[in-house]
N, C-alpha and C positions, 0 to 999 in steps of 0.2 A: 433830808435823805443822807446828807454827809454825816450828820450827827449820829444817826442810827447806825450807819456803817462803821464809824469810828468807835462807837460804844461796843458794837459786836466784836470788832477786832480786838479791842482792849480787853474784853471779857475772855476771849480765846487765849490771848497772851497770858493773862493771869492764871488761867487753868494750866498752862504749860510751864510758865516760869515763876508764877507768883506764889507757889506753895512755900510755907515757912520751912526753915532748915529742920525744925523738929519733926515735920511730917515726912521727911525724906528718909529712905532706908540708909543706915550707916554704911559707908563705903568700907570695904575690906580690901586691904592691900594684897596683891598677888605675891606669893612667895618668890623670892629672888633665887636665881641659880647661883651656885658657888662661883667665886672668882676664878677665872682662868687666865694664866699668864701665857702670852704668845712671844716666844723668843726667836728673833730673826738671825741672831749670830750664835756664838758659842754660849753655853750656859755658864753664867758667872759662878765663881767658886763658892760664894756665900749661899747661893741657892742650891747648888749641888750638895753642899755639906749639910744643909738643913732637910734634905729630902731622903726618903728611904731608898736605899740601893736596891734596885729591882733584880740585880744579878744578871746572869746570862741565860736564865731559863727561857725557853721559847714557848710562846702560846699561839703561834700562827701556823704551825705545820699540822698536817692531817693527824700525825701520830700524837699530837698534844691534846686531842679531843677525845672524850669518852664515847661520844656517839649517842644517838637517840635511844638505842636499845638498852643502854645502861639506865635510862630513866624509867623504863617500862615497869620494872618490878615494883617500885614504890609509888608510881604516879600513873596507874593504869588508865584512869579517866582522861587525864591530860594527854597521855600518849595517844589514846584512841582518837580524841578530837583533833590533835595535830596531824596524825597520820592520814586522816581523811580530808584534810583541808587542802585547797589548791596551792597554798603557799608551800606545802610539802614538796611539790614537784617543780618549784621555781629555782632557777640558778643551779641546775643539775646537768650532769652528763646525759646526753640523749640516748635512751635505751628503752627496752620494752616496759620497764617499771615506771619510768618518769614521763614518757611521751603520752599525753592524753588526746592529742589532736588526731584528726583523721588523715592517715597516710595510706588509705586502702587502694588508692589509684582511681577512685570514683569521684574524688573531690577536686573541684576547681573553682576559680573565681574569674569572671570576665569583668574587666575594669579598664576604662580609658582606652579602649580599643585593643587591649592586650589580654592575655590569659595567664593566670598562675595556676599551676598544677602541683598536686601533692601526692607522692607515691613512694613506694619502697623498691629498692633495687640493690642486688648483691648484699642484702642484709642491712642496708643503710637507708635512712630517711632522706628523701630528696625533695627539693623544690625547684620547679622550672618556671621561669618567667619569660614569655615569648610574645613579641609583637612584630609583625613584618619580618624583616631579615635579622632582627636582633633577638638573640636567645641567650639566656644565662641559666646555668644549672648549678645548684648548690647542694652540698652534702651537709645535712643538719648535724651539728656537734653538741649543741647545748640548748636547754630550755630556759626561757625567762617568762615573765608574765605577771599576773596579778590575781586578785581574788576571782575575777570573772573570766579572764582570758589567759591563754597560753601562747606565748610568742616563742620564736626560735632564732637561733644564731647558726650561721652556716659558713662553710668555706667554698669559694668559687671553684667549680670543676670545669665549667665551660662558659666562655664568654668572648666578646669582641675585644677586650682589653689586650694590649700587646704583652709579650713576655717581659718579665721584669717589672711590670706595674705593681705597686704595693698592694693592690686589691687582691692579688693572688696569695698573699702570705699572711693575711690577718683574718680574724673572725668578724663576720658581718651580720648585722641585724637585718633579718628579712622583713620587708614592709607589709606583711600580712599576718594576721593573728587569728587564733581559733577561739570562738565564743563557746565556752564550756557548756553552759546551760542549753543553748540553742543548737549546739553540735553543728556549727558551720564556720567556714573560713570567711573573714571579711578583711577589707583593706585596713591597714593600721595607719590611718592618716592623722590621728589625734596626738602624735608625739610632739609635733611642732604647733605653730599657730593654726587655728582653724580658719581656712580661707573659703571664700564663696566658690560655687561651681564655676569652672572655667579658669580659675586661678590656682587650683590645687597643684601641688608638685607632681610632675610626671613620673610615675613609678617605673615606667618602661622606657624612659628616654635614653639618650646616648650614654649618659653617666649613671643611669639608674637612680634609684633612691634607696640605697643600701648604706646604712650607717656603720662606721667602724665601731664595733662594740666597746672596745677599751676606752675610746675617746668620747663617744656619744652616749653610752648607756651605763657603764660601770660606775661612774661617779655617784649615781643615785641607787643603782640596783645591787651594789656591793658595799662593803665597809672597808675602804682603804685607810692607811695611816692618815692622821689628820693633816699633816703637812702636805701630803699628796692631794688630799681632798680640797685643801685651800688653794693650792698652786696649780692645779690642772688647767688645761686649756679652756674648759668650760666653766671655770670657777671665779671669774673676775668679780662677780657681785658678792660672792662669799668673802673674798679678800677685803673688799671695801667695807663690808659690814663689820668684820671682826678686827680690823686694823684701826688703831686710834689716830694714826697720822697718815698723811698723804705720802705716796712714794711712787716712783716710776722705774721702769727697767730700760737700760740703754742697750740698744742692739746695733750691730754693724751690718 
């Protein structure tokens, strides 16, 4: 029996590993990306002199962009496809043209013993999260999202946080998202690690679960300068990946 088993295993290994080199498909090397230099100090003169002077022209201000309408005349098909895609309404100022989520006042989500309501007041989109004595109301100022969902960013209008708390002065990611195809609001719990029931982050707790947009979302959902992208608070793994040497920061 041992001989039969050994023979069977040997035949199986030959089928997997025993093929001759001539019978295997030729490996094709993947194209390499251009070399990129990362400079942590001043740019050396020899590098500066060998590079093209980019001048002082700006390409980051709104006035520097032609806008999508300028593409429409020559690229009608592309423009139509883009204008109907959900990415068209992502990272935009919240208004009647960009908001696709339901703020009719009839939409709400009951979750973890609390309720999130979505409505319009004084011409503004509002989100209210309430459980027991804790209630927070946000004014929606921006859309984010993806192909299938539209999420929103808001400013706190009402909440238990004391005056002077930084939460009052920053844009905050609301932890509920709108499922575009199904036309319903759902908890947005997939941003972090997926945890079992009973261990999920409490969206209605004392601190809430509202992320500072500039710190927690913008590094992936916008295109900041590369230095900022590498050195932001949430970018420690990027730095270690792109840096050829180990380094450390000294803090007091």
